[in-house]
C-alpha positions, 0 to 999 in steps of 0.5 A, spaced: 502 480 526 499 486 529 503 491 525 501 487 517 493 488 520 494 496 521 497 497 514 493 492 511 486 497 514 491 504 512 492 501 505 484 500 504 482 506 507 485 510 502 481 512 495 485 513 490 492 512 488 497 512 494 505 511 495 509 507 500 511 514 503 503 516 504 502 509 508 509 511 511 505 517 515 499 512 516 503 507 519 507 512 525 512 507 526 512 502 522 518 501 517 518 501 509 520 494 509 514 492 513 510 495 509 513 494 502 513 487 504 505 487 506 503 491 500 508 485 495 503 480 499 497 483 497 498 484 490 500 477 489 493 477 492 490 481 487 488 486 493 492 491 490 495 494 483 501 498 483 501 503 477 509 505 474 515 505 477 521 508 480 521 513 485 513 515 482 509 508 482 503 508 486 498 503 490 491 503 488 485 498 491 483 493 485 476 497 486 479 504 485 483 502 478 481 506 473 480 505 465 
């Protein structure tokens, strides 16, 4: 749906690591649950990478990963 596309486009705009909270601010009106689902799907497709775990976890676009 269009909300999924909105989240995907917001992810693409980040040039460095970002958190779910960053995405929530960029995608006003979209639930955290949907954002997490889109991130999980993008991770399965290897479009993004999860860095860390828990509260401090960040995501990054595959091409932005350093090291």
